[in-house]
C-alpha positions as CSV (number, residue, x, y, z in Angstrom):
1,M,99.9,87.0,111.0
2,F,97.5,88.9,113.0
3,Q,99.2,88.6,116.4
4,V,101.7,91.1,115.4
5,L,98.9,93.8,115.2
6,P,97.4,94.7,118.7
7,L,94.5,97.1,119.2
8,A,93.1,96.4,116.0
9,H,89.8,95.1,114.2
10,V,90.1,92.8,111.2
11,T,87.1,92.3,109.0
12,N,85.5,88.9,108.3
13,D,87.2,88.6,105.0
14,K,90.5,89.6,106.4
15,K,91.0,92.3,103.7
16,Q,90.7,95.5,105.9
17,V,92.3,96.4,109.1
18,T,91.0,99.4,111.2
19,L,93.3,100.4,114.2
20,I,91.1,101.1,117.3
21,N,93.8,103.4,118.7
22,P,96.5,104.3,116.2
23,Q,98.6,106.2,119.0
24,A,98.9,103.0,120.9
25,V,100.7,101.2,117.9
26,N,104.3,101.6,117.1
27,L,103.9,101.3,113.3
28,D,107.6,101.2,112.5
29,A,107.9,98.3,115.0
30,Y,104.8,96.7,113.5
31,K,106.0,96.9,110.0
32,E,109.2,95.4,111.0
33,K,107.4,92.5,112.6
34,L,105.3,92.3,109.5
35,E,108.3,92.2,107.3
36,Q,109.9,89.3,109.4
37,A,106.6,87.3,109.2
38,I,106.3,87.7,105.5
39,K,109.9,86.6,105.1
40,S,109.2,83.6,107.4
41,Y,106.3,82.5,105.4
42,E,108.1,82.9,102.2
43,R,111.1,80.9,103.3
44,R,108.6,78.1,104.5
45,L,106.8,78.1,101.2
46,N,110.0,78.0,99.2
47,L,111.5,75.2,101.1
48,I,108.4,73.1,101.2
49,I,108.0,73.3,97.3
50,W,111.6,72.8,96.8
51,R,111.8,69.6,98.8
52,A,108.8,68.3,97.0
53,L,110.4,68.8,93.5
54,S,112.1,66.0,91.8
55,Q,115.9,66.4,91.0
56,E,114.8,66.8,87.3
57,E,112.6,69.7,87.9
58,R,115.2,71.4,90.3
59,D,117.8,71.3,87.5
60,K,115.3,73.4,85.4
61,F,116.0,76.4,87.8
62,E,119.8,76.0,87.7
63,Q,119.9,76.8,91.3
64,D,121.3,74.7,94.3
65,G,118.7,75.9,96.8
66,P,115.1,76.8,97.0
67,V,113.9,79.4,94.5
68,S,111.5,82.2,95.1
69,Y,107.8,81.2,94.8
70,M,106.7,84.7,94.2
71,E,109.0,85.2,91.3
72,H,108.5,81.7,89.8
73,K,105.2,80.7,90.9
74,E,103.9,79.8,87.3
75,A,106.7,77.5,86.7
76,L,106.6,76.0,90.1
77,L,102.8,75.3,90.1
78,K,103.2,73.6,86.8
79,A,106.1,71.4,88.2
80,L,103.9,70.5,91.1
81,E,100.9,69.6,88.9
82,D,103.2,67.5,86.7
83,L,104.3,65.6,89.7
84,G,100.8,65.0,90.9
85,W,100.7,67.7,93.6
86,P,103.2,66.2,96.2
87,V,102.3,69.3,98.3
88,P,98.6,69.8,98.3
89,Y,97.4,72.8,96.2
90,E,95.4,74.1,99.3
91,D,98.4,74.3,101.4
92,V,100.3,76.2,98.9
93,M,97.4,78.6,98.4
94,L,97.1,79.0,102.2
95,L,100.7,80.1,102.5
96,E,100.5,82.2,99.6
97,D,97.4,84.0,101.0
98,E,99.3,84.7,104.4
99,I,102.0,86.3,102.4
100,L,99.7,88.4,100.5
101,S,97.9,89.4,103.5
102,G,101.0,90.4,105.1
103,L,101.9,92.5,102.1
104,T,98.6,94.0,102.4
105,Y,98.8,95.0,106.0
106,L,102.3,96.3,105.4
107,Q,100.9,98.6,102.7
108,Q,98.0,99.7,104.8
109,A,100.5,100.5,107.7
110,S,102.3,102.8,105.2
111,D,99.2,104.5,104.1
112,L,98.1,105.0,107.8
113,Q,101.5,106.7,108.4
114,E,101.1,108.9,105.2
115,A,97.7,109.8,106.3
116,A,99.0,110.7,109.7
117,K,101.6,113.1,108.3
118,K,99.0,114.6,106.2
119,E,96.4,115.1,109.1
120,I,99.2,116.8,110.9
121,Q,99.7,119.1,108.1
122,R,96.1,119.8,107.6
123,T,95.8,120.6,111.3
124,S,98.5,122.9,111.1
125,T,97.0,124.8,108.0
126,S,93.7,124.9,109.8
127,Q,95.3,126.8,112.9
128,I,96.6,129.4,110.5
129,N,93.3,130.2,109.0
130,S,91.4,133.0,110.7
131,S,88.0,131.3,110.4
132,K,86.8,127.6,110.9
133,E,84.1,128.4,108.4
134,V,86.7,129.5,105.6
135,G,88.7,126.5,106.4
136,G,85.9,124.1,106.0
137,T,84.7,125.4,102.7
138,R,88.1,125.5,101.3
139,G,88.6,121.8,102.4
140,K,85.4,120.9,100.6
141,R,86.5,122.6,97.4
142,Q,89.9,120.9,97.7
143,K,88.2,117.4,98.0
144,G,86.0,117.9,95.0
145,K,88.9,119.1,92.9
146,A,90.9,116.0,94.0
147,L,88.1,113.9,92.9
148,D,87.9,115.5,89.6
149,A,91.6,115.6,89.0
150,L,91.7,112.4,87.3
151,K,89.0,113.1,84.6
152,G,90.5,113.0,81.2
153,K,93.7,111.5,82.4
154,K,95.3,108.9,80.4
155,V,95.9,105.8,82.4
156,I,96.5,102.2,82.4
157,A,93.9,100.1,84.4
158,R,93.2,96.5,85.3
159,S,90.8,94.9,83.2
160,E,88.2,92.5,85.0
161,I,88.2,90.6,81.8
162,T,91.7,89.5,81.7
163,G,93.5,90.8,84.7
164,F,96.0,92.6,82.6
165,Y,96.4,96.3,82.8
166,C,95.2,98.2,79.7
167,P,95.5,101.7,78.4
168,G,92.5,103.9,78.5
169,T,91.3,107.3,79.8
170,V,89.4,108.3,83.0
171,V,85.8,109.4,81.9
172,R,84.5,110.5,85.3
173,T,84.7,109.8,89.0
174,I,82.1,107.4,90.4
175,N,82.8,107.9,94.1
176,S,85.9,108.2,96.2
177,T,87.3,104.7,95.5
178,H,86.1,104.0,91.8
179,V,86.3,105.8,88.5
180,L,84.9,104.9,85.0
181,V,87.7,104.0,82.4
182,D,87.1,104.1,78.8
183,F,89.7,101.5,77.7
184,T,91.3,102.1,74.3
185,Y,90.7,98.5,73.0
186,A,87.6,97.4,75.0
187,E,84.5,98.7,76.5
188,A,84.4,101.2,79.5
189,Q,84.6,99.6,82.9
190,V,84.2,101.0,86.4
191,V,87.7,100.4,88.1
192,P,88.9,100.7,91.7
193,L,91.4,103.6,92.1
194,K,94.0,101.1,93.7
195,F,94.0,99.3,90.2
196,I,94.8,102.7,88.1
197,V,98.3,104.1,87.2
198,T,98.3,107.6,85.5
199,V,100.8,107.7,82.5
200,G,102.1,110.5,80.2
201,G,103.5,113.8,80.8
202,A,106.9,114.4,82.2
203,M,107.9,111.3,84.5
204,P,111.0,110.7,86.5
205,C,113.2,107.7,85.4
206,P,114.1,105.8,88.6
207,S,116.0,102.5,88.8
208,L,113.7,99.7,88.1
209,Q,113.1,96.2,89.6
210,Y,109.3,95.6,89.8
211,V,107.4,97.0,86.7
212,F,104.3,96.9,84.4
213,A,105.9,95.8,81.0
214,R,104.1,96.8,77.9
215,I,103.5,94.0,75.6
216,G,102.5,94.3,71.9
217,T,100.1,92.2,70.0
218,P,99.7,91.5,66.2
219,S,96.5,93.3,66.4
220,G,98.1,96.4,68.0
221,N,96.1,96.3,71.3
222,D,99.0,96.8,73.7
223,Y,98.6,95.8,77.3
224,Y,100.7,95.8,80.4
225,V,101.6,92.8,82.6
226,P,103.6,92.5,85.8
227,A,107.3,91.6,85.6
228,I,110.8,91.9,87.1
229,V,113.7,93.6,85.3
230,I,116.6,91.0,85.2
231,A,119.1,93.0,82.7
232,T,119.5,96.7,81.9
233,P,121.0,98.1,78.6
234,N,124.6,97.9,78.2
235,T,126.0,101.4,78.7
236,A,129.0,100.7,76.6
237,E,126.8,99.9,73.6
238,A,125.0,103.2,72.3
239,E,122.4,101.3,70.2
240,D,121.6,99.0,73.2
241,K,118.4,100.4,74.7
242,L,116.5,97.3,75.7
243,Y,115.7,96.1,79.2
244,T,115.1,92.3,79.8
245,V,112.2,91.5,81.9
246,L,110.9,88.2,83.5
247,K,107.1,88.2,83.1
248,Y,104.6,86.9,85.6
249,N,104.5,83.7,83.5
250,N,108.3,83.1,83.8
251,K,108.9,84.1,80.2
252,K,111.4,86.7,79.3
253,E,110.7,89.9,77.2
254,H,112.8,92.8,75.9
255,C,111.4,96.2,76.3
256,V,112.5,99.8,75.8
257,R,112.4,102.0,78.8
258,S,109.2,103.8,77.7
259,G,107.3,100.6,77.9
260,L,108.2,100.0,81.6
261,I,106.3,101.5,84.6
262,K,107.8,101.1,88.0
263,I,105.6,99.5,90.6
264,S,106.0,98.3,94.1
265,Q,106.6,94.7,95.2
266,T,103.1,94.7,96.8
267,K,101.5,95.7,93.5
268,Y,103.5,93.3,91.5
269,A,102.2,90.4,93.9
270,W,98.6,91.5,93.6
271,S,98.8,91.7,90.1
272,C,100.1,88.3,89.5
273,R,97.6,86.9,91.7
274,Y,94.7,88.6,89.9
275,I,96.0,87.5,86.5
276,R,96.4,84.0,87.9
277,I,92.8,83.8,89.4
278,T,91.2,85.3,86.2
279,H,92.9,82.8,84.1
280,M,92.0,80.0,86.5
281,M,88.1,81.0,86.3
282,D,88.4,81.1,82.6
283,Y,89.7,77.6,82.6
284,L,87.0,76.2,85.0
285,M,84.3,77.9,82.8
């Protein structure tokens, strides 16, 4: 996966990419190559698993060809386990890690492009200022306001305990990457900003595909799980207001629009992986 990214430094844990010379990299072309590589790994993983399944297991998916591992991974992993792992578990995880790494780099490239745009805008604004000192002071004030902007905000944030996203309120900012969240149904936790989604207020209603779906419990402790929208309300039926989603565990759920929060495919993949890892650790313990 790394050969598609020239002039870059990759950390030892392969989680962070730093461009040595961003101007020397065509990020659009890089993202296109990444997308091709991700699709290639996905096709390979889907085909390997499909070929390893028995006809009986294939029939459960009601599909003639390979199914998407990322969309049906819980069911596929269970099928492989029932068959005695005809494909080594480590090989499956290796390919999945490559796919998720690719999605991570794709997101980082998009973030870098966005940061470059903001830097151009910031530079233009600075040139308009009559004084560098005034501009520097204003920048510091704006940075402080940005860090405090989340204080008191209603959010859903990933719980380290379950891997699910739970409702809560931001108590304060810890640093530029972490905040303290007071969970509604659990103790407060320090949560990375990348695992926080603000909720409440006037929100747009875009078309939905990958979402966080609100799940109610008998005790009233609602939480959110990654899901894919597979059916929308029937517009011909005024009383039909339910969306049908396929949750991360391959089970269906019916939700109203207010119980769905749109997310990216990358966040969906990350969230599914964290839930799986959390549950696996609980099982091993």
